[in-house]
ZAVO-698864 format. One line per 3 residues: their letters; for each residue x, y, z of C-alpha. Coordinates in nm, 3 decimals, decimal comma. Layout:
ZAVO-698864
A> X Y Z | ...
//
This chain:
ZAVO-698864
XXX> -0,023 -0,019 -0,013 | 0,139 0,348 -0,089 | 0,200 0,561 0,202
XXX> 0,084 0,848 -0,002 | -0,276 0,715 0,041 | -0,491 0,728 0,386
XXX> -0,654 0,412 0,466 | -0,933 0,392 0,706 | -1,010 0,096 0,902
XXX> -1,328 0,024 1,076 | -1,415 -0,209 1,370 | -1,709 -0,239 1,609
XXX> -1,607 -0,246 1,991 | -1,970 -0,245 2,068 | -2,262 -0,381 1,859
XXX> -2,244 -0,507 1,495 | -2,336 -0,330 1,162 | -2,481 -0,487 0,848
XXX> -2,303 -0,557 0,536 | -2,570 -0,323 0,379 | -2,481 -0,024 0,578
XXX> -2,115 -0,090 0,530 | -2,194 -0,100 0,141 | -2,370 0,217 0,176
XXX> -2,113 0,380 0,349 | -1,852 0,292 0,101 | -2,062 0,411 -0,177
XXX> -2,102 0,773 -0,025 | -1,732 0,770 0,018 | -1,667 0,705 -0,338
XXX> -1,908 0,975 -0,448 | -1,789 1,191 -0,259 | -1,423 1,175 -0,224
XXX> -1,340 0,912 -0,514 | -0,977 0,808 -0,530 | -0,921 1,001 -0,212
XXX> -0,980 0,747 0,060 | -1,000 0,369 0,101 | -1,240 0,211 0,373
XXX> -1,153 -0,153 0,507 | -1,451 -0,299 0,710 | -1,307 -0,534 0,941
XXX> -1,484 -0,898 0,923 | -1,555 -0,844 1,297 | -1,788 -0,550 1,243
XXX> -2,053 -0,842 1,114 | -1,994 -1,063 1,389 | -2,266 -1,136 1,645
XXX> -2,275 -1,268 1,985 | -2,534 -1,191 2,165 | -2,575 -0,787 2,205
XXX> -2,209 -0,766 2,074 | -2,017 -0,781 1,747 | -1,851 -1,111 1,831
XXX> -1,731 -1,216 2,190 | -1,518 -0,989 2,395 | -1,187 -1,175 2,277
XXX> -1,285 -1,116 1,926 | -1,358 -0,744 1,931 | -1,035 -0,667 2,146
XXX> -0,831 -0,869 1,879 | -0,972 -0,680 1,609 | -0,907 -0,319 1,771
XXX> -0,541 -0,435 1,840 | -0,475 -0,549 1,485 | -0,599 -0,274 1,298
XXX> -0,491 -0,002 1,548 | -0,135 -0,183 1,542 | -0,136 -0,255 1,149
XXX> 0,091 0,020 0,965 | -0,101 -0,029 0,643 | -0,405 0,173 0,805
XXX> -0,380 0,573 0,901 | -0,705 0,582 1,094 | -0,953 0,380 1,293
XXX> -1,299 0,478 1,262 | -1,552 0,317 1,481 | -1,838 0,199 1,288
XXX> -2,101 0,166 1,573 | -2,150 0,267 1,940 | -2,379 0,020 2,151
XXX> -2,269 -0,107 2,461 | -1,983 -0,314 2,492 | -1,646 -0,119 2,470
XXX> -1,575 -0,126 2,855 | -1,556 -0,518 2,813 | -1,240 -0,494 2,558
XXX> -0,960 -0,660 2,723 | -0,779 -0,404 2,952 | -0,438 -0,541 2,825
XXX> -0,480 -0,464 2,445 | -0,412 -0,088 2,553 | -0,025 -0,216 2,690
XXX> -0,013 -0,377 2,382 | -0,069 -0,084 2,136 | 0,242 -0,004 1,924
XXX> 0,422 0,287 1,785 | 0,220 0,270 1,478 | -0,103 0,270 1,704
XXX> 0,014 0,596 1,862 | 0,019 0,778 1,519 | -0,310 0,714 1,432
XXX> -0,654 0,908 1,450 | -0,935 0,740 1,637 | -1,273 0,854 1,550
XXX> -1,609 0,761 1,719 | -1,876 0,884 1,980 | -2,132 0,721 2,241
XXX> -2,007 0,401 2,396 | -1,664 0,426 2,183 | -1,619 0,739 2,407
XXX> -1,441 0,468 2,658 | -1,199 0,373 2,436 | -1,138 0,754 2,318
XXX> -1,108 0,832 2,677 | -0,844 0,539 2,766 | -0,662 0,650 2,448
XXX> -0,628 0,994 2,572 | -0,529 0,894 2,912 | -0,283 0,693 2,793
XXX> -0,137 0,961 2,532 | -0,217 0,717 2,244 | -0,305 0,869 1,889
XXX> -0,560 1,112 1,835 | -0,915 1,070 1,977 | -1,159 1,240 1,806
XXX> -1,553 1,252 1,897 | -1,759 1,273 1,583 | -2,007 1,059 1,363
XXX> -2,009 0,699 1,270 | -2,149 0,462 1,002 | -2,413 0,404 1,223
XXX> -2,547 0,730 1,198 | -2,647 0,691 0,836 | -2,996 0,554 0,910
XXX> -3,092 0,851 1,101 | -3,250 1,177 0,923 | -2,958 1,337 0,738
XXX> -2,725 1,064 0,822 | -2,529 1,098 0,470 | -2,431 1,446 0,596
XXX> -2,297 1,308 0,925 | -2,077 1,030 0,699 | -1,959 1,328 0,459
XXX> -1,863 1,538 0,755 | -1,651 1,242 0,929 | -1,475 1,161 0,613
XXX> -1,433 1,547 0,518 | -1,240 1,568 0,849 | -1,067 1,267 0,808
XXX> -0,947 1,307 0,458 | -0,923 1,667 0,397 | -0,916 1,812 0,747
XXX> -1,201 2,024 0,638 | -1,247 2,298 0,950 | -1,589 2,349 0,857
XXX> -1,659 2,002 1,008 | -1,565 2,120 1,359 | -1,755 2,226 1,684
XXX> -1,697 2,589 1,656 | -1,512 2,600 1,988 | -1,243 2,340 1,838
XXX> -1,100 2,631 1,602 | -0,950 2,841 1,872 | -0,690 2,582 2,007
XXX> -0,842 2,540 2,351 | -0,787 2,197 2,516 | -1,125 2,011 2,430
XXX> -1,315 1,658 2,519 | -1,647 1,548 2,442 | -1,874 1,243 2,559
XXX> -2,190 1,090 2,633 | -2,323 1,205 2,991 | -2,412 0,853 3,079
XXX> -2,089 0,699 2,934 | -1,886 0,936 3,116 | -2,064 0,878 3,436
XXX> -2,017 0,527 3,426 | -1,638 0,549 3,335 | -1,492 0,854 3,545
XXX> -1,452 0,662 3,832 | -1,228 0,410 3,661 | -0,875 0,421 3,553
XXX> -0,973 0,463 3,198 | -1,068 0,808 3,239 | -0,840 1,107 3,162
XXX> -0,746 1,423 3,361 | -0,995 1,681 3,232 | -0,814 1,981 3,387
XXX> -0,821 2,262 3,183 | -1,022 2,140 2,913 | -1,356 2,244 2,787
XXX> -1,572 1,928 2,829 | -1,881 1,901 2,585 | -2,139 1,666 2,701
XXX> -2,449 1,493 2,541 | -2,709 1,227 2,587 | -3,001 1,063 2,396
XXX> -3,325 0,875 2,556 | -3,255 0,931 2,917 | -3,507 1,098 3,168
XXX> -3,380 1,427 3,281 | -3,387 1,282 3,633 | -3,132 1,036 3,502
XXX> -2,912 1,322 3,321 | -2,936 1,475 3,656 | -2,814 1,176 3,853
XXX> -2,529 1,112 3,598 | -2,415 1,478 3,640 | -2,387 1,467 3,993
XXX> -2,136 1,147 3,949 | -1,956 1,352 3,671 | -1,914 1,685 3,847
XXX> -1,826 1,536 4,173 | -1,537 1,349 4,022 | -1,158 1,526 4,091
XXX> -1,077 1,437 3,716 | -1,309 1,733 3,590 | -1,298 1,981 3,907
XXX> -1,018 2,183 3,746 | -1,191 2,190 3,395 | -1,211 2,533 3,216
XXX> -1,548 2,476 3,145 | -1,868 2,241 3,040 | -2,091 2,305 2,745
XXX> -2,387 2,113 2,701 | -2,472 1,954 2,337 | -2,806 1,802 2,245
XXX> -3,025 1,622 2,505 | -3,248 1,415 2,238 | -3,558 1,205 2,276
XXX> -3,556 1,258 2,656 | -3,894 1,054 2,774 | -4,166 1,205 3,006
XXX> -4,143 1,087 3,325 | -4,503 1,043 3,539 | -4,367 1,389 3,744
XXX> -4,207 1,679 3,542 | -3,866 1,719 3,656 | -3,884 2,093 3,694
XXX> -3,550 2,203 3,519 | -3,472 2,202 3,143 | -3,146 2,019 3,041
XXX> -2,948 2,349 3,013 | -3,089 2,433 3,391 | -2,963 2,089 3,520
XXX> -2,617 2,146 3,347 | -2,606 2,470 3,490 | -2,671 2,376 3,844
XXX> -2,434 2,100 3,871 | -2,146 2,332 3,716 | -2,232 2,590 4,012
XXX> -2,215 2,332 4,281 | -1,894 2,210 4,138 | -1,746 2,558 4,079
XXX> -1,710 2,467 3,693 | -1,791 2,745 3,459 | -2,114 2,677 3,219
XXX> -1,992 2,808 2,893 | -2,331 2,733 2,709 | -2,449 2,494 2,412
XXX> -2,193 2,274 2,204 | -2,298 2,148 1,852 | -2,261 1,795 1,925
XXX> -2,543 1,520 1,979 | -2,632 1,165 1,903 | -2,786 1,296 1,565
XXX> -2,680 1,371 1,192 | -2,566 1,733 1,316 | -2,292 1,587 1,510
XXX> -2,010 1,835 1,469 | -1,640 1,719 1,533 | -1,438 1,768 1,860
XXX> -1,064 1,656 1,850 | -0,944 1,576 2,201 | -0,687 1,809 2,330
XXX> -0,570 2,105 2,160 | -0,715 2,133 1,788 | -0,435 2,045 1,537
XXX> -0,547 1,929 1,170 | -0,225 1,895 0,990 | -0,257 1,522 1,026
XXX> -0,561 1,492 0,853 | -0,450 1,691 0,516 | -0,307 1,402 0,351
XXX> -0,493 1,307 0,023 | -0,608 0,926 0,008 | -0,791 0,708 -0,204
XXX> -1,098 0,487 -0,212 | -1,130 0,117 -0,252 | -1,376 -0,035 0,000
XXX> -1,239 -0,379 0,118 | -1,472 -0,621 0,329 | -1,304 -0,933 0,481
//
């Protein structure tokens, strides 16, 4: 494989995808970027074992394989869905120098892996759209946005706060709440932390923010921004505060600045958030497309 070409390998650390979805994403990549990008959907993406895209050992091995493989420049998580935290903890210490040069893109439950990579200073973790977003309304635009960032380093794909060089991190609230007390969570001091969620009662958002904002790993954050809290079901009793009022409340209790809304969420409008200070030079290299399914 020519090193002038950027290759993107896809794995599923949680739930599986279908071959049909992979083919549709490949078609969008071909139409929009032609010979600029190559996608490789690892065969593990299509495995099934109950809830998961194959057993824990298979998902762990697939991630380690593509992360360490010098033929790929990017690891793109094809889908979230619970399961990332069940990957073998030992794989992170087995990541080689090649893995340390890669970009890793995903969100939702894949935020578990992004957090661990960021904590261990491995590669460039990025919060952004995944192939599983394609069935959403406007999903094709989300795929184009992700590829625009990966292939061209397109600054218009970024959440606007990412353009000023501040340290950033972005997470699903529920995922971060379950992770922040573990050894996978990074120190978020001096970071603007962007948070989003979907399908959770407001009282659960409130409870999760209690956990997040009580952690020493966020107490010295530069601030918190709230993305979209979408599809929150109606409880039998109204909570009495909006999602933004909840975020402001917990920021106030923690003494962390609330910095307003972020343009991220579990939807097709989800913008790109690179972890750390935004640097885009490693996304500018041209690439080509040959979609492989093995």
